[in-house]
N, C-alpha and C positions, 0 to 999 in steps of 0.2 A: 418350174426350175427350182431345185432345192436351194435354200438359203440358210446360212449360218447366222443365228440370232444372238446378239449380245445378251447374256443373262442379266436379269434385272433384280434378282434377289440378292440380299447381302451375302448369303452363302456362296452363290454362283460367282459373284464378283470377287469374293475372297479366293475362290478356286482359280480364277484367272490370274489374280495377283500372285498366288502361290506358284502357279506354273511359270509365271514370269520370273520369280525369284529363283526357282530351280534351274530354269534355262540360263539365267545370268551366272549362277554359281558354276554351271557346267561349261561356261564359256560360250554358250549359245547367244544369238542375237535376240533382242526384244524390240518391240515396235509399239508405238502408241496406237491404241484402237481408235480409228477415226470417229470423231464426234463424242469422245469421252475422255476422262482423265485416267483411264485404265490402260495398263500395258499388257501385252500378251506376247508369247513367243512369235518371232517373225514368221516361222513356218505356218503357224495357225492363221495369222492374218493373210498370208499369201494364198492359202487354201480357200479361205472365205472369199478373197478378192476374185478368184477365178470363177466364182459362181455369178458374178454381176454381169449385166449386159454391156456396161462400158468396157469391161475387160475383154469380153468376147469381140467387141467391135474394134478395139484399138490394138489388139495383139494377133499375130499370125496364128492360123490354125492348120494342123496337119491335113493334107489333101484327102487321106483315107477317111478321116473323121468327117470332113466336109461332105464327102460323097454319101456317107451313111446318114448324115443329118442335114439334108439339103435345105430343109425349111428354116435352118438357122444359118444359112449361108449369107454372104454379103448382100446379094441382091434381094433375098427375102427379108433381110433385116431392115431394108429401106422402108418397107411397109409399116413396120413397128415404129420407126422414127417418124414417119409421116403421121401416123395415128396420134402420137404424142403431141405433135405440133397442132394438128387439126383440133383435137379435143381441148387442149389448153388454150388455144387462141379463141375458141368458141366461148369458153367460160370467162376468160380474162377480159375479152373485148366488151363485156357487159358490166365490168367493174369501173366505177368512176375514178377520178384522180387518186393516185396512190403514191406512197413513199416507201422505198425499200430500206430496211434497217438490217445491217450486218454486224456480226461480232462473234466472239468465241463461244463455242458450245461448252467450254470448260469453266466459264465464269458463272458461278451459281449465286444464290441469294446472299452469300457472305461477302460478295464483291460490291463495292459502291457503284460500279458501272451497271450492274444488274438493275439497281433501283433508278439510276439515271435513265436507262433505256425504257423502263416502265413509264417514267414521267414524260419523257419526250414523246413516246407513242401515244399516251393519253391526251397530251396537248394537241397533237396532230389530229387525232381522232375527233376531238371536240370541234376542231376547225373544219371537219368534213372530209378528212383524208382517210382512205383505206390504208392499212399497214401490211406490207409484204415482208415475209421473212422466209428463212429456209425451213421453218416448221419444227426445228429440233429444240434441244435444251439450251441452257445458258442464256446468252443475250437474246437469242431468237425467242425463247420462251418469255423473257421479260417484256420484249416488244409486243408480242401477241397478248400478254396479260394486260398491258395498258389499254390496247384497243378493245379487247374483250370486255374489260370492266366498264368502259364508257358505253358500249352497246348494251350491257346488262342493266346499268343504272338509268340510262336514258333511252329506253327502247322505242324505236320507231321502225316501221317496215323498211325504211331506207338505210338503216345502219346495221342490219343483221349480218352483213358480210364485211365489217370493218377489219376483222382479224383474219388474214389469209396466210396460209403456209404452203410453200412450194418445196415439198420434201424430195429427197433423192435416195435411191438405192445405194447403200454402202456395203463394204465387205462384212461388217457386222451391222445388222439392220438398225437404222436410226428411227425410233418411234416418233410419231407426231405428238407434240406437247399438248396438254389438255386445254389450252386457251385458243387453239385454232378453230375458227368457226367454219371456214371453207378451206379444204385442202386438195391439192393436186399432188399426185405421186409420180415421179419421173424415174425412168431407167437410165436416161442419158443426161450427162451434165450439160452438154451444149444446148439441149432443148430447154432445160430449166433456166440456164443463164440468159438465153434469148428472151424468155418471158420477163425476167427481172428488168432487163434493159428496155424492152419494148413497152412495158406497162407502168414503169415507175417514173415519176416526175422529178425525183431527187433520190440521192443515195445518202444515208447517214451511216457513217462507218465508226463503230465502236471498237475498242481494242480486240484484236483477234489474231489468229495464226495465218497459215498459208492460204486457207480458203478465203478468209477476209481480205488478205492482200491481193489475191487473185481477182476478186470482184472489184477492188479499188483500182488496180492498174488496168484492168480491162476497160472500165468506164473511162479512165483518163485517156487511154489509147483511142477509144471510139470518139471521144470529144475532140482530142487533138487532131485526128485525121478527118474530122467533120463527117463521120459516118452517122452520128446522131446529133440532134440539137444540143447545145450546151445547156446543162442543167446543174443545179447545186450538188456538189460533192463535199459533204461536210464531215470532217474528222472530229469526233468527240473524245476529248481526253488529252489535254496538253502534255501532261506528264508522260503519256505513252507515245504520242505521235511526234512530239517536237524533235526528238533525235533523228527520226527518219527524214523530216523536212530539212533539218540542218545538213544532214549528209547529202541530200539531193542538191541543196544550194551550194555547198562547198566542194563537192566532188563531181557531180554530173554537169552542173552549169559551167564551171571553168573548163571542163574538157569538151564542151560543145555538144554533148549527147542530148541535152535538152536546152531550151531557151529559158531565160528568166521569167518570161511571160507564162510559161507552162506551169509554174508553181502557183500562179494565180487561179488555176482551175480548182484548187482546193481551199477550203476555209476551215480554220482550226478554232474550236471553242470548248468551253466548259459550262456553258449556260444553256439549259434546255429551252428557255424562252427565245433565245437568240436563234436556235435551230429553226424553230417554228416561224419566227418573223422573217428570217432570210428566205425560207422556202416559199412562203406565201407571197412575199414581195417579188421574188424572182420569177415565179411561175405565172403570176399575173401579167408581168411585162413580156415574157418570152415564150413560155410554152402553152399558155392557155389564153389566147386573145379572146376578147368579148365576142360571143356568138349568140345564136338564137337560143331561147329558153329550152331547157331539157324537157323531155317527155313527161307527161303527168305521172305522179307517183301513185301507188295503190292507196286506197282510202285508209286513214288511220284506224287502228283497231284490228287490222288484219292479223290473225293468229300467227305467231312466229313458227316457222317450220322447224323440224328437227334438224340437228346439226348436219351440214352438207359435207360429205367427203366424196370427192370424185377421183377416180383413177384415170390417169392420162391415157392409158391404153385400153380403156374399157370400151366394149362395143354395145353394151346394154343401153337401151334408149329410155326406158321408163324412169329409172333413178336419175340418169344423166340429165334428161329433159327437165325433170323437176328441180334439180339443183341449179341448172342454168336459168330457169325461170325465176328462182329466188334471187340469184345474183343480178339478173336484169333489173328487177324492181329496186334492188339496192342501189345500183349505179344511176338509175334514172332520177331518183328523188334526192340522192345525197347532195347533188349540186344545188338543187333548189333550196334545200335546208340551210346550206352554208353559203348562199349567194354573196353575202357581204364580204366573205373572206376568200372563197374559192370560186373561180369562174364556173359557169354553168355547164360548159361542155368541154370535152377533152380533144385536143388535137393529136391524132394518132400518128405515130411514125410509120413510114412505109415498111 
């Protein structure tokens, strides 16, 4: 399937900006390119969006086209969705306790939140947690950087997969940031979102846009309706999030759309160490009860494998099996290494 790729060079980015300015001057609409701070003519973004699998799934298709391309019909698409779930579950089930960190792709190194995300991630990684992100730039890159740096400086066979990215196909392709050690690439948002909720023991929410808010409110909904076990949902950045919490307390609660107790599902902080302490304490008590010791880890000194990048829809067995083996060794020994802080086994959600 042909994909429109967001240019990465300065000249190409300038060309997109020029087209945006021209469109604006002519009265045409412009639209922010997903996952970047660049704007492009809305028509260009819409053309690119039509090439994604999510668009094909969620929008009606003309019957004559369906007949000519029956392998991309609704029923055939189920197999691709199934393959994303099967492969991602196979890889992620072998990863030990993990924390998902979310935030804007548009906050780069000039933002203090970028550096806070790196610090939080590094502290969690040192405590034995794998870090899950969307695999893109901005806050996601910062979080992967923190976990990746811990794995590089303190290498053991059990921590080579501390930094994990769950990337998604977007209208303009979002590249995986260089600090992801294990990557899964998804065509469908709901497959990716399921993996975040299923395999994360906590959500840390940094300032972000619609995508970040989507992850936040989905987690709140699943906890509120008891679809998942309650786990820490931590908002980092008082200056950014306090207004939202105030609005919920003064508008939603008085009108009865949520209860006062629902606000207690979130915790607001500006302290990286408080994030880690709260996650460790809560997960020890609720999500990871004491269980039998984890399986034995590979002997120390085992050579580190090359970077593992797995495509969720891949049918290849040689590379996939190798990557899954690496992740398995990571998950087995991570618990033993951090037994004083992180329980040795993980309670899986059904």
